[in-house]
C-alpha positions as CSV (number, residue, x, y, z in Angstrom):
1,X,115.7,97.1,64.9
2,X,112.9,95.3,66.6
3,X,112.5,95.6,70.6
4,X,110.9,92.4,72.3
5,X,109.3,93.2,75.1
6,X,110.9,90.8,78.8
7,X,108.6,90.9,81.4
8,X,107.0,93.8,82.2
9,X,107.8,97.3,82.0
10,X,107.7,100.4,84.7
11,X,108.2,103.5,85.5
12,X,109.7,105.7,87.4
13,X,108.9,110.1,88.7
14,X,111.9,113.0,86.5
15,X,111.8,115.8,89.7
16,X,114.0,118.5,89.5
17,X,117.2,118.1,91.1
18,X,116.0,114.7,92.5
19,X,117.3,111.1,92.5
20,X,114.5,109.3,91.9
21,X,115.6,105.5,92.5
22,X,113.3,102.1,90.9
23,X,112.2,99.0,93.7
24,X,114.7,96.3,92.2
25,X,114.2,94.1,88.6
26,X,114.7,90.8,88.2
27,X,117.5,91.7,85.1
28,X,116.5,89.4,82.4
29,X,117.8,90.3,79.2
30,X,121.4,92.2,78.1
31,X,119.1,94.6,77.5
32,X,117.3,97.9,79.2
33,X,115.6,100.4,77.3
34,X,114.3,103.4,78.7
35,X,112.3,107.0,78.1
36,X,112.6,109.9,79.6
37,X,109.2,111.6,79.1
38,X,108.5,115.1,79.8
39,X,112.2,115.9,81.0
40,X,115.7,114.6,80.8
41,X,117.3,112.5,83.3
42,X,120.8,111.9,84.3
43,X,120.5,107.6,84.3
44,X,122.5,104.7,86.9
45,X,121.9,101.2,87.4
46,X,123.4,99.1,90.0
47,X,122.5,97.5,93.5
48,X,121.4,100.9,95.2
49,X,122.6,103.9,92.7
50,X,121.2,107.2,93.2
51,X,121.8,109.4,90.0
52,X,124.2,112.6,90.0
53,X,124.5,114.5,86.8
54,X,127.5,112.7,86.0
55,X,125.8,109.6,85.1
56,X,124.3,108.7,81.7
57,X,121.8,111.6,79.9
58,X,118.8,111.3,78.6
59,X,117.6,113.3,76.7
60,X,113.5,114.4,77.4
61,X,111.7,112.8,74.9
62,X,114.3,110.4,73.5
63,X,115.3,106.8,74.2
64,X,118.2,105.2,74.8
65,X,119.1,101.3,75.5
66,X,121.7,100.8,78.4
67,X,123.5,97.3,79.0
68,X,122.3,94.9,82.0
69,X,124.9,92.4,83.3
70,X,122.2,89.1,83.3
71,X,123.0,86.1,85.7
72,X,120.8,83.0,87.1
73,X,121.2,79.7,87.8
74,X,119.0,76.9,88.2
75,X,117.9,76.0,92.9
76,X,118.0,73.3,93.8
77,X,117.8,73.1,97.3
78,X,117.5,76.3,100.3
79,X,118.7,76.3,103.6
80,X,116.5,78.3,106.1
81,X,117.9,81.0,108.9
82,X,118.5,84.5,109.5
83,X,120.9,83.9,106.5
84,X,119.1,81.4,104.1
85,X,122.3,79.4,102.1
86,X,121.3,79.2,98.3
87,X,122.5,75.9,96.3
88,X,123.2,75.6,92.9
89,X,123.3,72.0,91.2
90,X,126.1,70.4,91.0
91,X,128.2,70.9,87.8
92,X,127.3,74.4,87.7
93,X,128.5,77.8,89.7
94,X,127.4,80.3,91.0
95,X,127.7,83.4,88.4
96,X,127.7,85.8,91.1
97,X,129.9,87.7,93.0
98,X,129.9,89.6,96.7
99,X,128.2,92.3,96.9
100,X,126.0,91.7,94.1
101,X,122.0,91.4,94.8
102,X,120.0,88.7,94.0
103,X,116.1,87.6,93.9
104,X,115.1,83.9,94.5
105,X,111.0,82.7,92.5
106,X,109.9,79.6,94.2
107,X,107.5,78.1,91.7
108,X,104.4,76.2,94.3
109,X,106.0,77.5,97.1
110,X,106.0,81.5,97.1
111,X,106.9,81.6,100.6
112,X,110.8,81.1,99.4
113,X,110.1,83.9,97.1
114,X,112.9,87.2,98.3
115,X,114.2,90.1,96.3
116,X,117.1,92.1,96.7
117,X,118.8,90.6,98.8
118,X,122.8,90.9,98.4
119,X,125.1,87.8,98.7
120,X,127.2,87.3,101.9
121,X,129.5,85.4,100.7
122,X,130.3,82.8,97.6
123,X,131.6,78.4,99.4
124,X,135.2,78.0,97.3
125,X,136.0,75.1,99.5
126,X,137.3,71.6,97.0
127,X,137.5,68.2,98.6
128,X,135.1,64.8,99.1
129,X,132.2,67.3,100.9
130,X,133.6,70.2,99.5
131,X,131.2,72.7,97.1
132,X,133.1,74.5,94.1
133,X,131.2,77.5,94.4
134,X,127.7,75.6,94.2
135,X,126.6,77.1,97.8
136,X,126.0,81.2,98.9
137,X,125.0,82.7,101.5
138,X,122.8,85.7,101.2
139,X,120.9,88.9,103.1
140,X,117.7,87.1,103.5
141,X,116.4,86.1,106.6
142,X,113.6,83.0,105.8
143,X,114.4,81.1,109.4
144,X,110.4,82.0,109.4
145,X,110.8,79.3,106.8
146,X,109.5,75.6,108.2
147,X,108.5,73.6,105.1
148,X,110.8,71.6,103.1
149,X,112.1,73.2,99.5
150,X,110.8,71.5,96.7
151,X,109.7,74.0,94.8
152,X,108.2,72.7,90.8
153,X,110.9,75.2,89.1
154,X,112.7,77.7,91.1
155,X,115.6,80.0,90.0
156,X,117.4,83.1,91.2
157,X,118.1,86.2,89.7
158,X,120.5,88.8,88.8
159,X,118.8,91.9,90.7
160,X,119.0,95.8,90.2
161,X,117.9,99.1,90.4
162,X,117.7,102.5,88.5
163,X,118.2,105.8,89.5
164,X,117.0,109.1,87.7
165,X,118.0,112.0,87.8
166,X,115.6,115.0,87.3
167,X,117.2,117.7,84.2
168,X,113.4,118.6,84.1
169,X,109.9,116.6,85.4
170,X,108.1,114.2,83.7
171,X,108.9,110.6,83.7
172,X,111.2,108.2,83.3
173,X,109.3,104.9,81.7
174,X,112.1,101.7,81.3
175,X,111.5,97.8,80.2
176,X,113.9,95.3,79.4
177,X,114.5,94.0,76.2
178,X,115.6,91.8,73.7
179,X,116.9,93.3,69.8
180,X,116.5,91.2,67.0
181,X,117.9,93.2,64.0
182,X,117.2,95.5,61.3
183,X,113.4,96.4,60.8
């Protein structure tokens, strides 16, 4: 089987008897490849995970491919404030749920970018002036931004973290991949 890397790879330290959690990453693929080098690890993926001995086990010097839930949409508007209101295109809907965490990237207006903010609500109002699930509120304070939202392109993606509980010491390397055929 062939792996095509997606995004950038990273690593976290594995320490015996300790759960270490990565920084947030935007989910760009449905597969995460992990490699435990030097020590084994139990791993958990989520919004704020803390791995324990009951989580998925990756043996020392072995790899595993884990499934991710991928969700994203284009962003067409942001209303700034102590929380941020995000609008996606009419005719589509917010592919997230309350409690998910998301990251926004706005090309040409990077001051709108944020990483790993919680989805607080989704506007499901119907009717002439309703939003039909095209608007959500996230827990990101954008009140300092005064420039109108007008990026070249903007999108919002589900974000996750991975946690490794060490059984031995070493590093856990992680890379989102696409898998193609048999080698």
